[in-house]
TIKOL-30431 format. One record per atom (N, C-alpha, C): residue number from 1; z, y, x; atom name. Coordinates in steps of 0.001 Angstrom, whole numbers, plus 500000, padded with zeros to 6 digits. Atoms other than C-alpha are relative to their C-alpha. Layout:
<pts>
NUM:Z:Y:X:CA
...
</pts>
This chain:
<pts>
1:500043:501174:500863:N
1:976202:259062:398282:CA
1:501044:500160:498898:C
2:499085:499859:501114:N
2:977856:258937:394869:CA
2:500188:498671:499278:C
3:499646:501187:500760:N
3:979644:256060:393158:CA
3:500969:500430:498909:C
4:499178:499528:501095:N
4:980999:256906:389726:CA
4:500257:501488:500124:C
5:499632:498590:499878:N
5:982904:260197:389962:CA
5:500296:500409:501437:C
6:499719:499734:498592:N
6:983346:259925:393741:CA
6:498696:500175:500768:C
7:501193:499750:499200:N
7:980799:261343:396178:CA
7:500393:500370:501416:C
8:499748:499680:498601:N
8:980573:261684:399942:CA
8:499589:501439:500276:C
9:500378:498613:499684:N
9:980352:265130:401558:CA
9:498554:500077:500467:C
10:501399:499863:499566:N
10:976813:266439:402150:CA
10:499896:500124:501512:C
11:500234:499953:498561:N
11:975420:266078:405636:CA
11:498533:500331:500231:C
12:501409:499626:499794:N
12:972216:267916:406705:CA
12:499281:499015:500906:C
13:500816:500932:499220:N
13:969429:265712:408060:CA
13:499195:500774:501041:C
14:500740:499344:498924:N
14:967989:266755:411423:CA
14:498687:499311:500301:C
15:501238:500748:499772:N
15:965263:264089:411434:CA
15:499546:499402:498672:C
16:500531:500614:501206:N
16:963106:262258:408904:CA
16:500818:498798:499559:C
17:499261:501127:500554:N
17:964541:259571:406651:CA
17:499022:499030:499350:C
18:500918:500983:500586:N
18:962967:256315:405375:CA
18:499817:500184:498506:C
19:500335:499903:501419:N
19:961179:256598:402016:CA
19:500594:501251:499350:C
20:499484:498760:500552:N
20:962536:260135:401609:CA
20:501448:499919:499558:C
21:498609:500176:500419:N
21:966101:258845:401157:CA
21:500899:499937:501216:C
22:499043:500073:498896:N
22:969159:259284:403349:CA
22:500585:498600:500116:C
23:499521:501381:499955:N
23:970045:255687:402499:CA
23:498964:499120:500679:C
24:500920:500960:499422:N
24:968538:252850:404507:CA
24:499395:499129:498911:C
25:500655:500834:501024:N
25:966221:250385:402714:CA
25:500941:499050:499276:C
26:499090:500952:500639:N
26:968993:247843:402092:CA
26:500991:500717:499087:C
27:499056:499257:500821:N
27:971536:250408:400843:CA
27:499312:500603:498776:C
28:500716:499428:501130:N
28:968896:252021:398669:CA
28:499732:498939:498936:C
29:500214:501095:500946:N
29:968112:248644:397086:CA
29:501282:499703:499225:C
30:498723:500224:500676:N
30:971800:248146:396337:CA
30:500296:501135:499023:C
31:499709:498828:500829:N
31:972094:251683:394948:CA
31:499213:499966:498697:C
32:500862:500001:501186:N
32:969208:251152:392521:CA
32:499981:498658:499284:C
33:500011:501334:500602:N
33:970051:247549:391579:CA
33:500223:500000:498492:C
34:499831:500021:501464:N
34:971186:248494:388009:CA
34:498700:500126:499220:C
35:501287:499873:500696:N
35:967528:249200:387179:CA
35:499572:498650:499431:C
36:500383:501343:500450:N
36:966922:245458:386947:CA
36:500794:499585:498774:C
37:499145:500355:501131:N
37:969871:245010:384584:CA
37:499575:500732:498736:C
38:500446:499209:501154:N
38:968656:247817:382309:CA
38:498716:499420:499417:C
39:501269:500554:500474:N
39:965159:246325:382127:CA
39:500226:498680:499271:C
40:499749:501293:500619:N
40:966476:242842:381342:CA
40:500700:500146:498649:C
41:499286:499809:501259:N
41:968744:244179:378597:CA
41:499070:500372:498854:C
42:500993:499648:501020:N
42:965623:245410:376775:CA
42:498841:499000:499967:C
43:501026:501048:499966:N
43:963628:242196:377421:CA
43:498678:500514:500572:C
44:501182:499460:499335:N
44:961225:244020:379713:CA
44:499949:499461:501423:C
45:500155:500492:498629:N
45:959868:242462:382916:CA
45:499872:501192:500943:C
46:499942:498875:499072:N
46:960380:244647:385966:CA
46:499781:499518:501419:C
47:500233:500317:498599:N
47:959267:244687:389597:CA
47:500117:501277:500806:C
48:499843:498828:499143:N
48:960158:247040:392422:CA
48:499404:499718:501365:C
49:500543:500092:498642:N
49:958377:247691:395704:CA
49:500106:501378:500623:C
50:499784:498713:499337:N
50:959413:250444:398121:CA
50:500586:500984:498981:C
51:499451:499010:500926:N
51:959895:253568:395957:CA
51:499281:499980:498662:C
52:500697:500135:501277:N
52:957857:252307:392996:CA
52:500680:498945:499131:C
53:499516:500972:500970:N
53:959070:250555:389873:CA
53:498906:499736:498983:C
54:501015:500378:500976:N
54:956719:248645:387587:CA
54:500680:499256:498858:C
55:499480:500647:501195:N
55:957604:247654:384024:CA
55:498860:499282:499293:C
56:501004:500803:500692:N
56:955708:244918:382178:CA
56:500525:499639:498616:C
57:499629:500365:501366:N
57:955853:244536:378412:CA
57:498796:499383:499317:C
58:501068:500683:500713:N
58:953828:242292:376131:CA
58:499747:500681:498657:C
59:500419:499385:501256:N
59:951943:244098:373356:CA
59:500922:501126:499536:C
60:499181:498817:500268:N
60:954279:247104:373577:CA
60:501006:499793:498864:C
61:498996:500195:501044:N
61:957350:245959:371627:CA
61:500735:501300:499701:C
62:499344:498780:500459:N
62:959506:248475:369788:CA
62:501012:500525:501004:C
63:498955:499552:499080:N
63:962134:248560:372550:CA
63:499442:500586:501287:C
64:500594:499460:498768:N
64:959676:249856:375170:CA
64:500502:501413:500263:C
65:499544:498625:499815:N
65:960557:253521:374610:CA
65:501499:500058:500259:C
66:498562:500038:499757:N
66:964241:252616:374519:CA
66:500290:499682:501461:C
67:499801:500360:498598:N
67:963927:251045:377963:CA
67:499712:501187:500903:C
68:500326:498818:499203:N
68:962219:254141:379392:CA
68:501118:501036:499894:C
69:498913:499041:500202:N
69:964939:256345:377882:CA
69:501254:499583:500756:C
70:498815:500495:499290:N
70:967691:254130:379315:CA
70:499853:500192:501506:C
71:500231:499801:498570:N
71:966128:254259:382785:CA
71:500095:501474:500367:C
72:499946:498568:499743:N
72:965711:258027:382571:CA
72:501448:500483:500050:C
73:498590:499610:500023:N
73:969391:258419:381678:CA
73:500721:499518:501251:C
74:499338:500533:498809:N
74:970473:256168:384544:CA
74:499639:500808:501231:C
75:500424:499197:498856:N
75:968403:258136:387061:CA
75:500729:501338:500019:C
76:499343:498689:500075:N
76:969864:261439:385861:CA
76:501480:499897:500355:C
77:498576:500170:499732:N
77:973431:260102:386041:CA
77:500278:499653:501455:C
78:499808:500431:498619:N
78:972874:258882:389614:CA
78:499222:500858:500994:C
79:500578:499048:499056:N
79:971299:261943:391195:CA
79:498530:499828:500269:C
80:501435:500180:499831:N
80:967670:260932:390740:CA
80:499295:500398:498715:C
81:500747:499623:501202:N
81:964899:261698:388275:CA
81:498647:499314:499992:C
82:501353:500516:500155:N
82:961738:260092:386941:CA
82:499013:501136:500227:C
83:501029:498999:499738:N
83:958640:261934:388082:CA
83:498776:499672:499152:C
84:501133:500320:500876:N
84:956110:261941:385209:CA
84:498645:500220:500656:C
85:501287:499714:499348:N
85:953391:263427:387459:CA
85:499540:498853:500888:C
86:500357:501147:499168:N
86:953507:260287:389591:CA
86:500063:498692:499220:C
87:499922:501196:500826:N
87:953888:257870:386701:CA
87:498624:499657:499441:C
88:501272:500471:500551:N
88:950924:255789:385564:CA
88:500279:498831:499065:C
89:499863:501104:500949:N
89:950446:253297:382742:CA
89:498616:499493:499641:C
90:501284:500590:500369:N
90:947685:250932:381726:CA
90:500246:498843:499049:C
91:499904:501094:500959:N
91:947068:248405:378966:CA
91:499017:498915:500419:C
92:500828:501125:499591:N
92:945767:245006:380124:CA
92:499759:499080:498814:C
93:500308:500959:501050:N
93:944027:242557:377832:CA
93:498513:499693:499962:C
94:501412:500299:500179:N
94:940748:241024:376764:CA
94:499333:501142:499245:C
95:500722:498931:500683:N
95:938037:243286:375375:CA
95:500287:499996:498510:C
96:499725:500111:501424:N
96:938674:241983:371877:CA
96:501408:500471:499666:C
97:498623:499603:500253:N
97:942438:242478:372125:CA
97:500185:501514:500177:C
98:499853:498562:499763:N
98:942102:246006:373522:CA
98:499422:500824:498853:C
99:500566:499265:501134:N
99:939962:247010:370553:CA
99:501032:500203:498901:C
100:498977:499863:501034:N
100:942948:246413:368292:CA
100:501027:501070:500350:C
101:499117:498919:499579:N
101:944843:249033:370332:CA
101:499197:501248:500356:C
102:500885:498877:499666:N
102:942017:251575:370384:CA
102:500637:501357:499738:C
103:499351:498726:500309:N
103:944277:254259:368895:CA
103:501122:500342:500976:C
104:498942:499763:499026:N
104:946816:253878:371701:CA
104:499393:500600:501259:C
105:500599:499297:498868:N
105:945818:256464:374311:CA
105:500999:500469:501038:C
106:498999:499496:499061:N
106:949109:257400:375957:CA
106:501356:499387:499692:C
107:498612:500393:500207:N
107:952780:256561:376377:CA
107:500881:501117:500542:C
108:499112:498907:499644:N
108:955755:258877:376742:CA
108:500961:499583:501111:C
109:499092:500228:498883:N
109:957637:259002:380052:CA
109:500716:501302:500308:C
110:499174:498823:499711:N
110:960474:261497:380471:CA
110:499484:501240:499289:C
111:500454:498867:500788:N
111:959109:263707:377703:CA
111:498582:500439:500263:C
112:501386:499667:499668:N
112:955564:263726:379102:CA
112:499090:498863:499575:C
113:500969:501012:500410:N
113:952593:261903:377599:CA
113:499139:499594:501189:C
114:500798:500554:498909:N
114:950968:259668:380226:CA
114:498773:499320:499401:C
115:501231:500574:500510:N
115:947330:258900:379476:CA
115:499771:498603:500570:C
116:500294:501362:499577:N
116:946219:255272:379663:CA
116:498576:499932:500536:C
117:501341:500064:499423:N
117:943265:255000:382081:CA
117:499397:498604:499866:C
118:500671:501300:500005:N
118:940727:252179:382321:CA
118:500325:499193:501248:C
119:499655:500688:498757:N
119:941906:251362:385845:CA
119:501039:500817:500746:C
120:499036:499318:499159:N
120:944654:252204:388319:CA
120:500152:499235:501310:C
121:499859:500585:498665:N
121:945502:251536:391947:CA
121:501452:499683:500270:C
122:498651:500456:499686:N
122:948582:249519:392895:CA
122:499969:499254:501327:C
123:499907:500674:498700:N
123:949346:248640:396513:CA
123:498629:499621:500545:C
124:501352:500140:499447:N
124:945705:249087:397622:CA
124:499086:499125:499157:C
125:500837:500788:500914:N
125:944406:246992:394724:CA
125:499701:500834:498764:C
126:500422:499268:501188:N
126:942420:248574:391895:CA
126:499886:499002:498852:C
127:499971:500905:501145:N
127:943173:246851:388590:CA
127:499357:500682:498805:C
128:500619:499476:501212:N
128:940919:247409:385581:CA
128:500680:499383:498787:C
129:499289:500430:501202:N
129:942089:246947:382007:CA
129:499683:498568:499594:C
130:500357:501380:500319:N
130:940252:243602:381688:CA
130:500286:499035:501139:C
131:499685:500802:498815:N
131:941361:242371:385138:CA
131:498804:499197:500494:C
132:501194:500648:499445:N
132:937787:241523:386139:CA
132:499902:500199:501503:C
133:499985:499620:498586:N
133:938454:243057:389601:CA
133:498686:500627:500444:C
134:501291:499403:499643:N
134:934991:244643:389445:CA
134:500187:501342:500710:C
135:499776:498686:499384:N
135:936267:248145:390257:CA
135:500554:499858:501410:C
136:499414:500222:498677:N
136:938324:246843:393180:CA
136:498931:499542:500988:C
137:501024:500537:499101:N
137:935391:244916:394651:CA
137:498954:501055:500322:C
138:500969:498934:499744:N
138:932992:247854:394255:CA
138:500531:500992:501031:C
139:499413:499044:499061:N
139:935367:250217:396042:CA
139:500151:499381:501388:C
140:499816:500678:498722:N
140:936096:247641:398768:CA
140:498676:499832:500730:C
141:501302:500195:499360:N
141:932429:246846:399432:CA
141:499426:501327:500479:C
142:500492:498685:499592:N
142:931541:250541:399540:CA
142:500681:500464:501283:C
143:499271:499613:498799:N
143:934268:251196:402115:CA
143:499570:499166:501204:C
144:500398:500882:498900:N
144:933237:248177:404212:CA
144:498612:500342:500519:C
145:501354:499647:499566:N
145:929561:249136:404271:CA
145:500010:501320:500767:C
146:499888:498738:499261:N
146:930567:252627:405399:CA
146:500401:499725:501449:C
147:499547:500317:498644:N
147:932405:251147:408405:CA
147:498947:499176:500755:C
148:501050:500774:499340:N
148:929560:248709:409110:CA
148:498930:500931:500549:C
149:500982:499025:499506:N
149:927133:251631:409376:CA
149:500525:500735:501230:C
150:499406:499342:498832:N
150:929548:253281:411800:CA
150:499958:499088:501220:C
151:500039:500952:498885:N
151:929727:250122:413922:CA
151:498591:499866:500544:C
152:501393:500117:499546:N
152:925921:249895:414046:CA
152:499636:501102:500979:C
153:500331:498875:499133:N
153:925791:253297:415711:CA
153:500533:499820:501419:C
154:499425:500208:498666:N
154:927947:252102:418621:CA
154:499841:498567:500486:C
155:500092:501422:499648:N
155:926968:248410:418679:CA
155:499387:499788:501380:C
156:500632:500176:498693:N
156:924733:248806:421759:CA
156:500963:500319:501139:C
157:499020:499652:498960:N
157:927732:250224:423642:CA
157:501107:498960:500109:C
158:498965:501028:500002:N
158:929856:247164:422873:CA
158:499414:498660:500410:C
159:500432:501361:499711:N
159:929569:243740:424405:CA
159:500508:499082:498891:C
160:499668:500930:501081:N
160:930008:240637:422256:CA
160:501508:499828:499846:C
161:498558:500226:500056:N
161:933662:240093:423180:CA
161:500754:501201:499450:C
162:499344:498798:500520:N
162:934515:243676:422265:CA
162:499603:500263:498554:C
163:500485:499731:501357:N
163:932427:243817:419075:CA
163:500816:499241:498955:C
164:499253:500810:500974:N
164:934414:241036:417393:CA
164:501330:500634:499620:C
165:498726:499382:500421:N
165:937890:242650:417549:CA
165:499824:501355:499330:C
166:500234:498694:500614:N
166:936452:246078:416675:CA
166:499624:499838:498530:C
167:500425:500205:501383:N
167:934706:244807:413548:CA
167:501095:499334:499170:C
168:498900:500638:500731:N
168:937704:242666:412625:CA
168:501025:501039:499568:C
169:499023:498969:500326:N
169:939981:245683:412754:CA
169:499480:500958:498942:C
170:500565:498995:500895:N
170:937595:247944:410824:CA
170:499552:499437:498659:C
171:500604:500546:501218:N
171:936077:245588:408252:CA
171:500660:498703:499544:C
172:499485:501308:500404:N
172:937341:241996:408264:CA
172:501415:500088:499459:C
173:498630:499854:500484:N
173:940953:243086:407826:CA
173:500026:500527:498569:C
174:500073:499481:501368:N
174:939941:244997:404686:CA
174:499578:498908:499026:C
175:500442:501100:500857:N
175:938179:241923:403282:CA
175:501150:499023:499722:C
176:498898:500957:500156:N
176:941331:239843:403811:CA
176:501202:500598:499279:C
177:498823:499376:500599:N
177:943797:242372:402451:CA
177:500012:499795:498485:C
178:499780:500303:501421:N
178:945156:241413:398988:CA
178:498845:499200:499388:C
179:501144:500744:500540:N
179:942155:239058:398658:CA
179:500424:498832:499116:C
180:499558:501104:500848:N
180:944306:236422:396948:CA
180:499865:500329:498510:C
181:500143:499628:501405:N
181:944040:238417:393698:CA
181:498571:499805:499509:C
182:501404:500189:500383:N
182:940286:237740:393730:CA
182:499691:498551:499652:C
183:500241:501402:500349:N
183:940736:234018:393124:CA
183:499648:499898:498513:C
184:500438:500152:501374:N
184:938844:233111:389985:CA
184:499117:501130:499509:C
185:500883:498908:500408:N
185:936823:236342:389929:CA
185:498574:499485:499837:C
186:501365:500431:500277:N
186:933273:236022:388619:CA
186:499131:500106:501255:C
187:500866:500023:498813:N
187:930596:235171:391195:CA
187:499170:501269:500131:C
188:500805:498785:499940:N
188:928586:238258:390246:CA
188:500761:501143:500665:C
189:499193:498987:499334:N
189:931482:240342:391569:CA
189:500243:499648:501466:C
190:499725:500403:498618:N
190:932366:238334:394692:CA
190:498742:499937:500847:C
191:501254:499964:499233:N
191:928678:238243:395678:CA
191:499895:501279:500819:C
192:500001:498739:499251:N
192:929166:241859:396758:CA
192:500702:499810:501348:C
193:499249:500207:498766:N
193:931741:240768:399315:CA
193:499276:499032:500928:C
194:500794:500892:499157:N
194:929484:237967:400520:CA
194:498928:500788:500749:C
195:501012:499166:499333:N
195:926787:240554:401258:CA
195:500633:500853:501098:C
196:499291:499235:498972:N
196:929353:242631:403135:CA
196:500229:499140:501236:C
197:499703:500876:498869:N
197:930357:239676:405296:CA
197:498734:499629:500773:C
198:501252:500335:499331:N
198:926756:238717:406021:CA
198:499473:501184:500802:C
199:500437:498807:499279:N
199:925896:242307:406980:CA
199:500855:500216:501243:C
200:499114:499854:498854:N
200:928929:242396:409255:CA
200:499667:498980:501083:C
201:500352:501039:499033:N
201:927961:239103:410905:CA
201:498716:500368:500739:C
202:501250:499598:499341:N
202:924427:240382:411584:CA
202:500230:501149:500974:C
203:499701:498872:499112:N
203:925870:243555:413091:CA
203:500670:499522:501281:C
204:499302:500518:498823:N
204:928204:241642:415421:CA
204:499045:499229:500899:C
205:500942:500818:499224:N
205:925469:239213:416491:CA
205:498743:500766:500391:C
206:501139:499127:499689:N
206:923018:242107:416752:CA
206:498689:499377:499509:C
207:501160:500603:500626:N
207:920553:240436:414366:CA
207:499516:500891:498868:C
208:500565:499247:501103:N
208:918210:242128:411939:CA
208:500132:499213:498699:C
209:499893:500661:501299:N
209:918400:241395:408230:CA
209:498728:499231:499656:C
210:501254:500712:500235:N
210:914776:240213:408341:CA
210:499467:499519:501349:C
211:500554:500542:498770:N
211:912992:238083:410905:CA
211:501039:499435:500953:C
212:498941:500512:499143:N
212:916306:236751:412230:CA
212:499823:498502:500218:C
213:500148:501441:499755:N
213:916133:233326:413930:CA
213:501137:499174:499411:C
214:498853:500722:500543:N
214:919527:232421:412440:CA
214:500242:500422:498560:C
215:499647:499696:501379:N
215:920486:232192:408784:CA
215:501398:500619:499957:C
216:498678:499390:500151:N
216:923552:233969:407434:CA
216:501098:498960:500180:C
217:499010:501074:499848:N
217:925399:230640:407256:CA
217:500200:499644:501467:C
218:499904:500317:498575:N
218:924587:229920:410895:CA
218:500734:501099:500765:C
219:499305:498888:499344:N
219:925804:233377:411915:CA
219:501512:499881:499794:C
220:498576:500158:500277:N
220:929158:232766:410197:CA
220:500591:498837:500793:C
221:499517:501150:499244:N
221:929457:229378:411886:CA
221:500158:500348:501477:C
222:499901:499604:498598:N
222:928765:230872:415315:CA
222:501193:500908:500261:C
223:498862:499098:499864:N
223:931446:233492:414708:CA
223:501322:499340:499605:C
224:498820:500733:500493:N
224:933865:230857:413301:CA
224:500682:500777:498881:C
225:499489:499263:501155:N
225:934257:232927:410127:CA
225:499862:499145:498752:C
226:500071:500673:501289:N
226:935101:231307:406816:CA
226:499257:500877:498999:C
227:500622:499213:501070:N
227:932928:232380:403855:CA
227:501059:500642:499112:C
228:499075:499218:500811:N
228:934523:234829:401423:CA
228:500834:499122:499079:C
229:499255:500799:500962:N
229:935468:232247:398794:CA
229:501023:499096:500682:C
230:499056:500856:499284:N
230:937133:230032:401421:CA
230:501092:500805:500685:C
231:498951:499127:499459:N
231:938983:232965:402974:CA
231:501070:500241:498937:C
232:499063:499797:501094:N
232:940532:233564:399550:CA
232:500856:498749:499800:C
233:499253:501252:500172:N
233:941497:229901:399202:CA
233:500966:499775:501161:C
234:499130:500166:498829:N
234:942906:229876:402735:CA
234:501232:500883:499882:C
235:498856:499098:500175:N
235:945105:232893:401926:CA
235:500993:499391:499005:C
236:499122:500602:500997:N
236:946492:231172:398817:CA
236:500699:498754:500550:C
237:499407:501205:499427:N
237:947035:227908:400696:CA
237:501082:500356:501013:C
238:499012:499566:499006:N
238:948877:229763:403469:CA
238:501266:500500:499323:C
239:498838:499496:500728:N
239:951143:231551:400993:CA
239:500794:498852:499372:C
240:499328:501142:500616:N
240:951876:228278:399187:CA
240:500742:499164:501044:C
241:499368:500778:498932:N
241:952671:226554:402493:CA
241:501262:500687:500511:C
242:498863:499258:499447:N
242:955022:229316:403653:CA
242:501086:500273:498969:C
243:499027:499655:501044:N
243:956759:229809:400300:CA
243:501309:499216:500122:C
244:498720:500725:499865:N
244:959328:226968:400719:CA
244:500798:500474:501211:C
245:499308:499527:498801:N
245:960105:228225:404226:CA
245:500658:501354:499751:C
246:499439:498690:500299:N
246:960598:231794:402989:CA
246:501165:499895:499028:C
247:498931:500165:500984:N
247:962737:230586:400091:CA
247:501318:499640:500675:C
248:498779:500381:499300:N
248:965212:229101:402572:CA
248:500667:501194:500667:C
249:499457:498825:499327:N
249:965648:232514:404197:CA
249:500606:500991:499028:C
250:499513:499064:501012:N
250:966484:234262:400917:CA
250:501233:499447:499312:C
251:498783:500376:500713:N
251:969871:234206:399264:CA
251:500118:500888:498774:C
252:499957:499228:501238:N
252:970052:235250:395627:CA
252:501330:500743:499872:C
253:498833:499163:500237:N
253:972428:238112:394951:CA
253:499567:501096:499046:C
254:500435:499059:501023:N
254:972186:240193:391806:CA
254:500128:501444:500452:C
255:499784:498627:499556:N
255:973324:243253:393736:CA
255:498900:500483:500940:C
256:500950:499539:498989:N
256:970651:243287:396445:CA
256:498639:499322:499912:C
257:501259:500722:500041:N
257:967860:240906:395426:CA
257:498953:500813:499245:C
258:501000:499108:500566:N
258:965491:243787:394662:CA
258:499171:500551:501134:C
259:500865:499476:498970:N
259:962637:245416:396487:CA
259:500387:501423:500405:C
260:499587:498647:499660:N
260:963470:249142:396267:CA
260:499979:500874:498783:C
261:499848:499054:501085:N
261:963597:252285:394173:CA
261:498684:500275:499302:C
262:501188:499862:500808:N
262:961143:253584:391622:CA
262:499787:501374:499415:C
263:500416:498823:500753:N
263:959277:256630:390363:CA
263:501027:501119:500042:C
264:498956:498988:499894:N
264:961897:259014:391691:CA
264:499471:501213:500749:C
265:500368:498778:499307:N
265:961302:262625:392637:CA
265:501186:500594:500757:C
266:498793:499520:499325:N
266:964915:263297:393694:CA
266:500824:498802:500424:C
267:499263:501121:499474:N
267:966797:260913:395940:CA
267:501479:500347:500118:C
268:498562:499726:499884:N
268:970593:260520:396191:CA
268:500347:500639:501326:C
269:499583:499329:498783:N
269:972266:262761:398735:CA
269:501390:499525:500419:C
</pts>
């Protein structure tokens, strides 16, 4: 560990370390806390999660490159380095607004031009440049249908009480993961997830898609499953209910009130 011009003696690691760092999660957050100060000094919004750092700027102000340069310098001075090969960037906006930036195809990170894609994946969520969530829903429904087909092959070997937890672990958990970001998504996109849930319900209840004595709504009621749109609302309501409780457990401290490190290829020793 190094603080200013003072550093601790090196010690070889005989076992694995969390997040590739010899520092624990809390110490690593403290070690990288100046990142937040650097971002704020350039009027750039910043968020950290685990070993990723995300920077948010509105309409790419002139100080954007200055902020990247300042972060790069800080990493180098503290035994770390930005990894351009793992860096991604995207421009969010309406279709009309993005047309005015049609000539902007890349941004420079640590001397490397990073191309701006139409979509990227962040924490298991696929965000497209228009934030329609269409790409995320397509990928999610495709993955769920793959697992549903797998469950169908073994459904006769499972009794009803066993089929529910198996399908919940393989499919329902995926439908619920980060589903709060789908609030307000267009019905033409969320209809895909409704078809996934109905197909899953028919598989659990061992009902055919045609000639079934029960409707899809009745199947969901028998399984005590909320429809997709209400599962999303329930997730948001749960987060809103727990937020005051979680706030009481947190104590603001500029030194440690961060998530973790970011875009680093070399960790402090």
